[in-house]
C-alpha positions as CSV (number, residue, x, y, z in Angstrom):
1,X,96.2,122.3,106.5
2,X,98.2,124.3,104.0
3,X,101.2,126.3,104.9
4,X,104.2,128.1,103.2
5,X,106.7,125.6,101.8
6,X,110.4,125.4,101.7
7,X,110.5,125.2,97.9
8,X,114.2,125.8,97.6
9,X,115.0,123.0,100.0
10,X,112.8,120.5,98.1
11,X,114.2,121.6,94.7
12,X,117.8,121.2,95.9
13,X,117.1,117.8,97.3
14,X,115.5,116.5,94.1
15,X,118.7,117.4,92.2
16,X,120.8,115.0,94.3
17,X,119.9,112.0,92.2
18,X,118.6,111.5,88.7
19,X,116.3,108.7,89.9
20,X,115.1,109.5,93.4
21,X,115.6,111.5,96.5
22,X,114.7,110.8,100.2
23,X,112.4,113.5,101.6
24,X,111.9,114.4,105.2
25,X,108.3,114.5,106.5
26,X,108.2,118.3,106.1
27,X,109.6,118.1,102.5
28,X,107.1,115.5,101.6
29,X,104.2,117.7,102.7
30,X,105.8,120.8,101.0
31,X,106.1,119.0,97.7
32,X,102.6,117.6,97.8
33,X,101.1,121.0,98.8
34,X,103.3,123.1,96.7
35,X,102.6,126.8,96.9
36,X,101.9,129.1,94.0
37,X,100.8,126.3,91.5
38,X,97.9,128.4,90.2
39,X,99.8,131.7,89.8
40,X,100.4,131.3,86.0
41,X,96.9,130.2,85.2
42,X,94.6,132.8,83.5
43,X,91.8,133.8,85.8
44,X,89.4,133.3,82.9
45,X,90.5,129.7,82.3
46,X,89.5,126.5,84.0
47,X,91.6,123.4,84.8
48,X,89.7,120.2,84.0
49,X,90.4,116.8,85.6
50,X,88.8,113.4,84.9
51,X,88.0,111.2,87.9
52,X,87.4,107.4,87.5
53,X,86.3,105.3,90.5
54,X,86.0,101.6,91.0
55,X,84.9,100.3,94.4
56,X,84.3,96.6,94.8
57,X,82.8,97.1,98.3
58,X,80.5,99.9,97.2
59,X,79.7,99.4,93.4
60,X,77.2,102.2,93.5
61,X,80.0,104.7,94.0
62,X,81.5,103.9,90.6
63,X,78.7,105.7,88.8
64,X,78.2,108.3,91.5
65,X,81.8,109.5,91.7
66,X,83.1,109.0,88.1
67,X,83.0,112.3,86.3
68,X,84.8,115.6,85.7
69,X,86.1,118.1,88.2
70,X,86.6,121.7,87.0
71,X,88.7,124.3,88.8
72,X,87.7,127.8,87.9
73,X,88.4,131.2,89.5
74,X,86.1,133.6,91.3
75,X,86.8,136.9,93.0
76,X,85.2,137.5,96.4
77,X,85.9,140.6,98.5
78,X,89.0,141.3,96.6
79,X,90.4,137.8,97.0
80,X,90.9,135.3,94.2
81,X,89.3,131.9,94.9
82,X,89.8,128.6,93.2
83,X,86.3,126.9,93.0
84,X,85.8,123.2,92.4
85,X,82.8,121.7,90.7
86,X,82.0,118.1,90.0
87,X,80.1,117.5,86.8
88,X,78.4,114.5,85.1
89,X,76.8,115.6,81.8
90,X,74.3,118.3,82.8
91,X,74.4,117.5,86.5
92,X,76.8,119.2,88.8
93,X,77.6,119.9,92.4
94,X,79.8,122.5,93.9
95,X,82.7,121.2,96.0
96,X,83.9,124.4,97.7
97,X,86.1,127.4,97.2
98,X,89.7,128.0,98.4
99,X,92.2,130.8,98.3
100,X,93.9,130.6,94.9
101,X,97.1,132.2,96.2
102,X,97.9,129.2,98.4
103,X,98.0,126.5,95.7
104,X,95.9,123.9,93.9
105,X,93.1,122.5,96.1
106,X,92.8,119.3,94.0
107,X,95.2,117.7,96.5
108,X,92.8,118.4,99.4
109,X,89.8,117.1,97.3
110,X,91.8,113.9,96.6
111,X,92.7,113.3,100.3
112,X,89.1,114.0,101.5
113,X,87.4,111.8,98.8
114,X,89.7,108.8,99.6
115,X,89.0,109.3,103.3
116,X,85.3,109.4,102.6
117,X,85.3,106.4,100.3
118,X,87.2,104.3,102.7
119,X,84.9,105.2,105.6
120,X,81.8,104.4,103.5
121,X,83.0,101.0,102.2
122,X,85.3,99.6,104.9
123,X,83.6,101.0,107.9
124,X,85.6,102.0,111.0
125,X,86.2,105.5,112.3
126,X,86.5,108.2,109.7
127,X,88.5,110.2,112.2
128,X,91.0,107.3,112.5
129,X,91.3,107.0,108.7
130,X,91.8,110.8,108.3
131,X,94.4,110.9,111.0
132,X,96.4,108.1,109.5
133,X,96.3,109.7,106.0
134,X,97.4,113.0,107.6
135,X,100.3,111.3,109.2
136,X,101.3,109.8,105.9
137,X,101.4,113.3,104.4
138,X,104.2,114.2,106.8
139,X,106.1,110.9,106.8
140,X,109.5,110.7,105.3
141,X,109.3,109.1,101.8
142,X,110.9,108.8,98.5
143,X,110.4,111.2,95.6
144,X,110.9,109.3,92.4
145,X,111.9,111.1,89.2
146,X,110.3,109.8,86.0
147,X,108.5,110.7,82.8
148,X,104.9,110.7,81.6
149,X,103.0,111.3,78.5
150,X,101.2,114.6,78.4
151,X,99.3,116.1,75.5
152,X,101.4,114.2,72.9
153,X,104.8,114.7,74.5
154,X,107.0,113.3,77.2
155,X,107.5,115.4,80.3
156,X,109.6,115.0,83.4
157,X,107.7,114.1,86.6
158,X,108.2,113.5,90.3
159,X,106.1,110.8,92.0
160,X,105.4,110.3,95.7
161,X,103.7,107.2,97.0
162,X,102.0,107.2,100.5
163,X,101.1,104.1,102.3
164,X,98.9,105.3,105.2
165,X,98.2,101.9,106.8
166,X,101.5,100.2,106.3
167,X,102.4,98.5,109.6
168,X,99.0,99.4,111.1
169,X,97.9,96.8,113.6
170,X,94.3,97.1,112.3
171,X,95.2,96.7,108.6
172,X,94.0,93.1,108.3
173,X,90.5,94.2,109.4
174,X,90.2,96.8,106.7
175,X,88.8,94.6,104.0
176,X,91.6,95.3,101.6
177,X,92.0,98.9,102.3
178,X,95.0,98.2,104.6
179,X,97.1,98.0,101.4
180,X,96.0,101.5,100.2
181,X,98.6,103.4,98.2
182,X,98.1,107.1,97.4
183,X,100.3,108.0,94.4
184,X,100.8,111.6,93.4
185,X,102.6,112.4,90.1
186,X,103.6,116.1,89.7
187,X,105.3,118.2,87.1
188,X,106.0,121.9,86.4
189,X,105.0,121.1,82.8
190,X,101.4,120.4,83.9
191,X,99.2,123.5,84.6
192,X,98.3,123.3,88.2
193,X,101.2,121.0,89.1
194,X,99.3,117.6,89.4
195,X,99.5,115.2,86.5
196,X,97.8,112.3,88.3
197,X,96.4,111.7,91.8
198,X,95.7,108.0,92.2
199,X,94.5,105.9,95.2
200,X,94.8,102.1,94.8
201,X,93.9,99.1,97.0
202,X,92.8,95.5,96.1
203,X,89.2,96.6,96.4
204,X,89.4,100.2,95.2
205,X,90.8,102.5,92.6
206,X,90.3,106.3,92.2
207,X,92.3,108.1,89.5
208,X,92.2,111.9,89.1
209,X,94.0,112.9,85.9
210,X,94.6,116.3,84.5
211,X,92.8,116.7,81.2
212,X,93.0,120.2,79.8
213,X,93.0,124.0,80.3
214,X,89.5,125.0,79.2
215,X,89.3,128.6,77.8
216,X,86.1,130.7,78.1
C-alpha cells in the first residue's frame, strides 16, 4: 500500500495558502503516508499513542479497544522494523511489524481498525468498506493548516478529512456509519508525524492521539 512520495510537490502546494491547499488524489495519499517519518527516532525509544473508542452499535468494543499502542523498533535480518503492540495494563497483543524505513505504520493500523469496527457493527461487506476507504485515500481533498496543543506548546499542523461514504448510494443503510469522517492531523513537530488520527460518525468515535516518546 505504501510507496515513495512526492514530498517536494506536497510541501510546495501547502505553501500556496496560509489556511488551506487543494491536494490531488496522489498528493493526499503522499501526505497521509509520508515517507521517512521514523528516521529521526532513536531505535531504543518507543512512540506511545492512546486509543479511545466509543461504539454505540457494539458497546463491548469500548473496553476491548481502548488502550495504548506502542511503536518500538526491532532488527531482523539486517532490516529495521517498526513493531506495534496494543496494551491494557498487564495485557498486550502484538499487532504486526513493518519496515521502519518506509514510514509510520500507525496510519495503516488506523485504517484497518476503522474498517474492522465498521464491518463488525454495521454489517455489510468488509471488502466493500475497505475499498471505499482506500478510494478516499486517493481522492482529491483539502489540506487545512492550523495549530494544536502539544506537550505544553502550540505547534503548526496540517489536517486532512476523508469522507469515504459521501455520496454513496448505500449510505442510508449503514446505521450512521455513512457519515463517517476520518480526520488526520499531522505535524513535523510531532515525533512520528501523526498528532491525532480520529474517526467519527454519529454512532462511533475512535481517537488515536500521540502521547510521548518513551525512553528505555
